[in-house]
N, C-alpha and C positions, 0 to 999 in steps of 0.2 A: 289449550284454547277453548273458550266457551262457544257454544253454538250461537250463530248470529240471530236465531229466532228469539233469543233472550232479550235482545234490544230492538226487535222489530225490523231487522235488516235482512231477513231471508229473501232470496231470489233477486237481490239487487247487487249490481256491480259496485265495487268499492268506489270507483271514480264517479259514480252517480250520486253518492251520498252528500249530504251537507256537511259543513265543517263540524257542527255540534254533534251530528250523528256519528261521524268517523271518530271524533274525539271520545265519545261515549263508548264506542266499540273498542278503541284502544284501551280505555280505562278498565274495562271489565275483562280484557284479554280475548275478545272475539277475533282480533287480528293484531299484529304487532306494528310498531312504527316502521320497521324495515319492510315488512310485507306491503304496507300502504305506500311507502315511498317508492318501492320497486314497481308497484302497479302504476303509480302516477308517472314515473319516468318512462315506463314502457309506452304509456298512452301519448306522452309528449313526443317520443321518438316516432310513433306511428302516424300521428295526424298533424303535428305542428309544422312540418315542412311545407304544408299547404295553407295552414292558418296564420303562420308568421306572428304568433303572439309573443314568443320569447325572442329576445336579442341575445341572451346568454343563458345557457343551462349549466348549472354547477352540479352535475350528477354525482361526481365522486365525493365532493364535500357533503352533499345532501345525504348520501348513504352513511357517511361517517357520523353526521349529526343524528340520523335516525338510530344508528347503533348506540350512540351515547344516550339518547332518550330511552331506548329499550333497557339499557343497563341501569339507568337511574331508577326506572320504575320497578325493575326486578329487585333493586336494593331498597325499595320502599319510599323513594323520593318521587313525589308527584307534584308537578309545577302548575297544574291547572288544565282547563279544557283545550288549550292549544298544544299541550305537551305531546310531541311526536307527530303533529299534524303538518303535512306539507303545504306551504304557502309560497307566494312569490311577490315581488315588489316592483313597482314602476321604476323605470331606469333613470329617474331623477333623484332617487334615494341613494345616498352614498353607501357603499359597502366596502369593507376592507378586503373582501375575498373576490371581488370582480370589478371590472371597469364600470364607470358611471358616465353615460354619454348624454343624458338629457334629450335623447332623440336627435342629437346634432352630429353631423359628419365631422365637424372640427374637433369633437371630443372622443372620437374612436380611440380605444385603448387608454382612456383617462383613468389612471389609478390614483385614487386619493389617499389610500391607506387608512381610511377611518370609516366607521359605521355612523350613519345618521342615527339620531336618537330613536326614531321609530323602528329601525332595523334592530338596534341593540335591545329594545324592549321586547320585540317579538322573540328574539333568540333567548333572552332571559326567561321568557315564559315557556321555553322548550319547543317553539315552532321550528320546523325543518324548512330551511330556505332552498327552494328548487332553482332559483335564478332570478334574472332581471327581465322585466316585461317591456316590449316595444311601446313606443309612444310617438306622438307628433313632435316636430322639431321645437325644442325649447318649451314644450307644453302649450304651444299656441294651436292654430287650427289645422295645419297641414303637415303631412309627413315629408321629410326631406327625401329627394329623389334617390339618394344613395342608401337610405335606411329602410328596414322592412316595414311594410304596410299590413297590419293585421286584417284578417278577413272575417266578416260576421258569420258565425257557424250556423245561424238560422237560415240565412239567405245571402249568398255570396255577393250579390250586387248591392245589398243594402249597406248603408253607413254603419260602421262599427262604433261610432262615437269618437269624440276627441276631448281631451288629449290623452286620456287614460285608455286608449284603444286596446292595447295588449292586455291590460288588466281585465277589461270587460270580456274580451274574447276568451282568454285562458280560463277565467272563472266559469263562464257559461259552458265551455266545452269540456269541463272536468279535467283541466290540465293543472289545476291547483285548487285547494279547497277554500282559499280566501286570498285576497290580494290587497295591495295598497294602491290608491289613486290619489290624485290631487285635483283641486277644483278652484279655478279662478273666475270662470264665467259659466261653468256648468260641466266641468271635465270629469267629475265623478258621476254626475246625474245623466249626462248624454250617453256614455257607454253602458251604464247600468240599465237605462231604458232601452237602448238599441239592442242589447244582448240578453235582456230578460233576466237580470239579476237584481240584487238588493244592494244599495250603496248608501252610506252615511257620511254626509258632510257635517262635521260638528261645528259648534260655535267657533268663530275666529279666535285663535289662541288656546283652544281646548287641547289641541294636539301640537306637539313641538314641530317646528320646521327646521331645526338645527340639522345641517347636513343634507338638506333637500334643496336642489337647484331651483332658484326663484324664477317665476315668470313676472309677477307683480306682488311685492311683499305685502301690501296692505289689503290685497284681495285673495291671496293664496291660502288654501286649506289643504290638509292631508287627512285622509280617512279610509276606512275599510270598505271593501267591495267583496260580497260573498253571495251565497244563494238565499239566505233568509235573514230576517231581522234578528233572530237569535244568534246567528253566526256573527253578524255585525256587532252585537252586544258583547260577545265573547272577545272579539278583537279589540273593541273600543275600551273594554275593561283594562287592557294592557297598554293601549296607546295613550289614553287620556292622562292629563296631569301636568303640573308645572315642571319645567326643565330649566335648571340654572344656566344651561348653554343657550337657551332661547329666552331672552328677557321679555318677549311679547306673549309668552304662555301665561295663562290665567292661573292664579294661585287660589283655586277653588276646590273644595272636596270632590272626589270622584265617587259617585254612588255605585252600589252593586247593580250594574245594569242587568245582569242575568237574573238575579233574584227578583227584580221588579217586573219582569216580563209578564208574569201570570196574573197580575192585579187586574181587576175588571176595568173596562173603559166606559161603563154605563154613566151617562151624564157628561161625558167628554164633549166640549163645545168645539165643533169643527166649522170654521168659517168658509163659506163658499160664495164667490162672486159669480152668480149664474150667468150674467150677461157676458162676462169676460171668459170664464173657463169652460162653459158649456155652449152657450149660444155663439161665442166668438171663436170657436175652434172647428176644425174639420170633423165630419161625421164620425169617423173611426175613433178619433181622440175623445169626442163627446161621449161615445158609447162606453169607453173605458172609465171616464169620469162618473157617469151615471152608475156604472157597476160598483165603483168604489163607494159612492154615496149610499147605495142600497145596502151594501155589506155593513157599513158603519151604522146605518139606522137599525139594521137587524141586531147589531151588537149593543144597542141602547145608547149610541152617541146622539147628540143633538146637533142638527145641521143649522147653522146660524147664518142668515143672509148678511153679507158685508159688501162694501165697495172698496176695491183695492186701488191705491194710488200708484198705478203703473203707467206713467206718462210716456208718450212716444219718444221723448228725448233721452230716456234712460240709457239706451244702448250707446248713443253718441257720447254721453258723459262717462259711461263706463270705459269706452274705447279711449278717450283722452287720458283718463287716469291710468289705464292699463299701459298705454303706449309709452308714457313718460317713465313709468316704473320699469318697463321692459328695457328701455334704452339705458337706464341706470344699471340694470342687472347685466347687460352685455357691453358695458363701456370698455372693457379690456379687449374685446375682439371685434367690435363694430363701431365705426365703419372700416377699421383697419383690415378686416378679413371679409369684407362684404361679399366678395365673389364666391365665397365658400358657403354662403347661406342659401337656403331654399327660398322660393318666391313668396310664400305666405308670411314667414317670420321676417323676411327682409322688408316686406311691405309695412308691417307693423313697426319695425324699428325705424324705417324712414319717416313714418308718421311721428314717432316719438322724438326723433331728432328735430323735426320741424315744428312741433307744437310750441305755442308761445306761453310765456308765464301768465299772461292774461287768461288764456284758455284753460290752463291748469287751475288757476285760482278760481275761475268761474265754476269749473267742475267740482272743485273741493267744497265751495260754498253750497252748490246745488246738492251735493251728497249729504251735507249736514241737515239741510231742510228736508230732503227726501227721507232720510233715515228716521227723522223725527215723525214725519207723517205716517210712515209705515208702522213705526212702533206704537203709535196711538191706536191704529186699527188692530194690531196684534193684542193689545191689552183687553180687548172685548171678547177674545176667544182663547182657547187653549192651543189650537193649531189651525193652519190654513191648508186647504186642499187645492193643489195646483197641477196642471199638466206639466210635462217636461218640455214638449214642443207643441206648437200650434197644430201641426199636422204631421203625418208620416212623411219623411223626406223622400224626394225622388231618388231613383237609382243613382248611386254615386260610386266612385272608385275608392271609397273609404277615405278620401281626402276632402275635407270640408271646402266647398266652393268650387271643386272640380266639376266640370260639366259632365253630364251623363250622355249616353248615346243619343238620346232624343233632344239634347240641348238644354235639359233642365239644370238648375243651379240652386245651391243653397243660399238663402238670404240671411246674412249674419244678424241683421237687426231683428228680424222676425224670430230667428233661432234663439236669441238671448232673452226674449221677452219675459219668460217665466223662470229663468235661471239667474240672470244678473242681479235681481233684487236681493237675493240671499247672500251674494258675495259682497255687494255694496254695504249691506247692513251687518254682515257677519252672522246672521241668524242660522241656526242648524236646520238641515233638511234630511229627510229619509226618502229615498226613491225605491219603488217596488214595481214589479211587473203586474200589469192589470189586464192584458189582452194581447191580441195580434191584429196586424193589418191584413189586407187581402192577399199580400204576398207571402204571408206566414212569418213576417218579421215582428218581433215583440214591440209592444207599446207600454211604457211605464207612466206612473204618476208620482207626484211627490207631496209629502207633508212638510210644511215649514212651521217651525216653532219659535218661541221666544228664546233669548239667550240662555244657554246652559240647560235647555229642556230636552237634551238627547235621550234621557231615560224615558220621558213621556212619549217621545216619538217612537222609540224602540218598542215600548209597550203597545202603542197604537198599531204599529206595524205587525207585531207578533199576533195581535188580536185579529187583524185582517187576514193574515196568513193561516190562522187557525180555522177560518171558515171558507177559505178559497184555496184553489190548487194551482194558481198560475206559477208560483215559485217551484213547483214540483216538476214542471215541464222540462224536457231535455231535448236539445237539437239532435237531429239525425246526422251523425258524423260519417256515415258510409261514403258520401261523395269525397271526403278528404282522406280516406285510407289509401 
């Protein structure tokens, strides 16, 4: 084994490293895939009983895969930066080796016998699957009462994000080096922001949804969640690309995301709607936005004033479209098994059952006009800087909309203000940590780009993280031991 000082990893626990750091360490022999996997599994066993990020841990298989990766590298076969690196996936991604529940009690023990395309691609790249991560019911807003509710490792009373709650918690707590999330209204971005990690929602169709349980097909995205933009680039390199099993995937070339990270961003045009994203948000959120702007200006980017078309009816139309598509996704079990559903998904499904053709048609026509209006604004800049939420959310029990001890409640309309637009348009977004609120809970921000501009977003994110250290912060896990 080589000394860890050779890759700058001295005096750091393996579980605190980023995906690309641990991948580099494995590559040069600073530690082995088995050593890394054993360390990760030990950490999961020690702290996850209180964090609830995993619904299934496949420890025996993970060690077998780590041993395989170790043997391959010893024989001279190197599959890339994910080779031998432990990761985990949201439990709506089908796996041949574990049940897939989609966060739903009615699917406990659901063995499909196949791998989703995203899982197959990660394993082909040599990644070591640690297991399946907990999530909200059906990938909507709330956890089913009979399913695990992940706990934010930074501040236990704070929201952990939805619906990829387990992905956010496990990645932040060092219980995997990267994870998969899905995003229909903000479900990669909310947990990435809430848990202080980096998440990439690619262009709609950039990543296959084959074998991924649907919430709303025309809004759903699958993407990587990790500690850094470089980590997301390494994962996206494997995940992106056309898939014959998913006809909605885009047949477009996949660039070398990692190779493009180091290109300068001087002259990058970043659109900022000051009235909306600074003056129109809470003070703690505005502080994060100002910090991001200052960092980008120091890097030579140009801040361009813009006016975003984010009308107040956006959430209502998103909800109508989502509701009808959710009803279609659940037609085999709802309303036939209505009593087995939790209150949040049941409410959305009831809405989907009741929505009229007129209302759906109106929402579809509105979406066309809205997408065109936002596309015209995007043509004037390279990317747009946005908050993830208007303000830090009140203390919640990690279930969106559940009341806190002081009677506070999350407002879905306000919550989706800055996230729903990129799902309606299919535009890519990169979410990164940018600060903390007064409770010590992370606050993130997002960069939204034009279609297929993931490489540019990752480059801009990597540049930001080269001059800031928010992505290096780690939560204190001693309360969970």
